[in-house]
N, C-alpha and C positions, 0 to 999 in steps of 0.2 A: 504494500500500500504506500509505503514511503517513496518508492521509486515512481509510482504514479503521480504523487504530489510534486515530486522533484521534477519529473518530466513536464507536468502541467505548468509549474512555476517557470521552468526554462522556456517553454513555448510562449507563455505570457510575456516574459522579459524580451524575447526575440521580437514578438509582435509589437511591443511597446517601442523597441529600438527602431524598427522599420517605420512605425508611425511617426516617430520623432524626426527621422531623416527625411521622410516625405514632407512633413510639415515645414521643416527647415528649408528644403529646396523650394517648396511652393512659395514660402514667404520671400525668399531671395528673388525668384522669378517675378513675383508681383512688384517687389521693390524696384527691380531693374525696369520693368515695363512702365511703372509709374514715373520713374525718373527720366527714362528715355523717350517715351511716347505720350506720357500724361494720362495713361489709361491703366486700370488694374489688370484687365485680362489681356495677356500677351497675344492670344489668338485674334481677338478683336483688333488689337493694335496692328498686327501684321496684315489683317484684312484691310484696314484703313490705309495702310502703307501701299498695298497692292492697288487699291482703288486710286490713290494719289498718283501712282506711277502710270496708270491708265490715262490720266488727265494731262500728262506732259507729252509734248510732241516727240515723236521718235527721232533718234539720231540718224544721220545719213552718212554714207561713205562718199563724200564729195571729192571730185578731182578736176574741177573746172580748169584750174591753172595748169594741170598736168596734161589733160587731153585736148584742150582747146587749140594749142599750137599744132598738134597732129591733124586735127580736123581742118584747120585753116590751110594747112599744107595741101590737103586734098581738095578742099572747097574754099578758095580765097574769098568768095563773096558770102560765106556762111555767116548768119547773124544768130548768135546764141539767144538773144531775147525773143526773136521770132520763133525759134525752135522751142523754147520753154513755153511760150504762149500756145503753140500747137499742142504740146504735151499736156498743158493745163486744160485746154479744151477737150482733148481726148479723154483725160481722166474724169472730167465733169460728165462726159457722156457715159463713161463706164459706171460712174456712181449715181446715175440718173434715178435709180430706185431708192437710194439712201436718203435719210432725212438730214437736212442742214449740212451738206458737205462743205468743208473748208480746206483749202490747200495751203499749208503753211510755207513750204519751201520746196524747190525743185533744183537738183544738182546733177551734173554729169558724173557718172560713176565708172564708165568704161567706154572705150572706142574700139570696135572690132572691124578688121579688114579681111575680106575674102576676095577671091578673084572676080566675083560678079557683084558683090554687095559691100556696102559700108553701113555699119550699125552703131548708133550712139545709144548707150544704155543710160537712162536717166533714173534717178531715185527721187521719190516725192514723199514728204511727210504730210499727212492729211488727217482729218478727223471727220466723223459723222456720228449722228445720234443712233444708238442701238440699245434697246432695252431700257430706255429712259435716262441714259447717261451718254456723255460724249466719249467715244472710243477713238484712241489715237492709232493710226495705222501707217505702215510703210509700204509703198507700192513701187514696183519696178516697171519701167516702160522702155520698150525697144523701138527706136525711131530709125527706120532703114531707108537706104537709097540704093536702088538697083542701078548699076552702071549701064551706060548706053551699050547697045549690042556691039560687040567687036568681033573680029575674025576669030572664030573658035576652033578652026581646023577640024571641023566635023564633030566637035563635042556638043552634046545636048545639054540644055539647061536642066538643072535638077533642083528639087525642093531643098532649101537649106535646113529644114527640120528632119526629114526622113531620107533624103537622097533619091527619092523617086523622080523619074523624068517628068518634066513639065511639057505637056503636049500643046497647050494653049497659052501663049504668052500674055493674053489678056485675062487669064483666070485670076480670081481673087483668093481662092483657096485651093490647096493641094487635093487632088482627087483621091489620094491614098490615105493621108493622115489628117486631112481637113485643117492643116495649119494655114494661117492667113499668109498670103503671098503679096509681095510688093508689086504694084502695077508696073510691069516690065516696059510697056510702051510709053508710060507717062514720064519715066525718069525723074521722079520727084520724091521728096521725103514722105514716108508713110509710116504711121504707127502700126507695127506688126504684132506686138505683144504688149499686154498690160496685165499685171498680176500682183497680188499681195505677197510681200516678202516677209 
């Protein structure tokens, strides 16, 4: 019988020690949360922090000063403000179903050159209302220019997305992968992709 009481006393002491450690850790977490965030509950404080991060415009990987000289080398009459206005208009069309879209900033994040096409990759920080709150988003937009037809030595034009042959140079979409194609005969800048990043 003495061993039973000894065991019961040991169990009670261990449970009391665990309870004391849990109470101590909980009080430290509450104190930290109150001092750092001004709230007792750390989970609520972190939720508020996450909501606040959703309210800040997304950061962008801008490289205007890096890529603009390369673009101007290929297109001396290129106007970056006109290009950004075209991207802004394209994004507003993409966001047509969204509530209160606002575009904060547009930057050049890459410039790609292939044998038949030049593509400027833009990034845009924007927001729109979703679920009763303003949500900050980052979009990537590809603005492409198909070079004028040159002597290709019998080479066929191919889709830049899947590599399938392009039979109709006036086609707006690839017949195989349905990727949007630049108007080959127009030889002008066209937005070929727009997606959330």
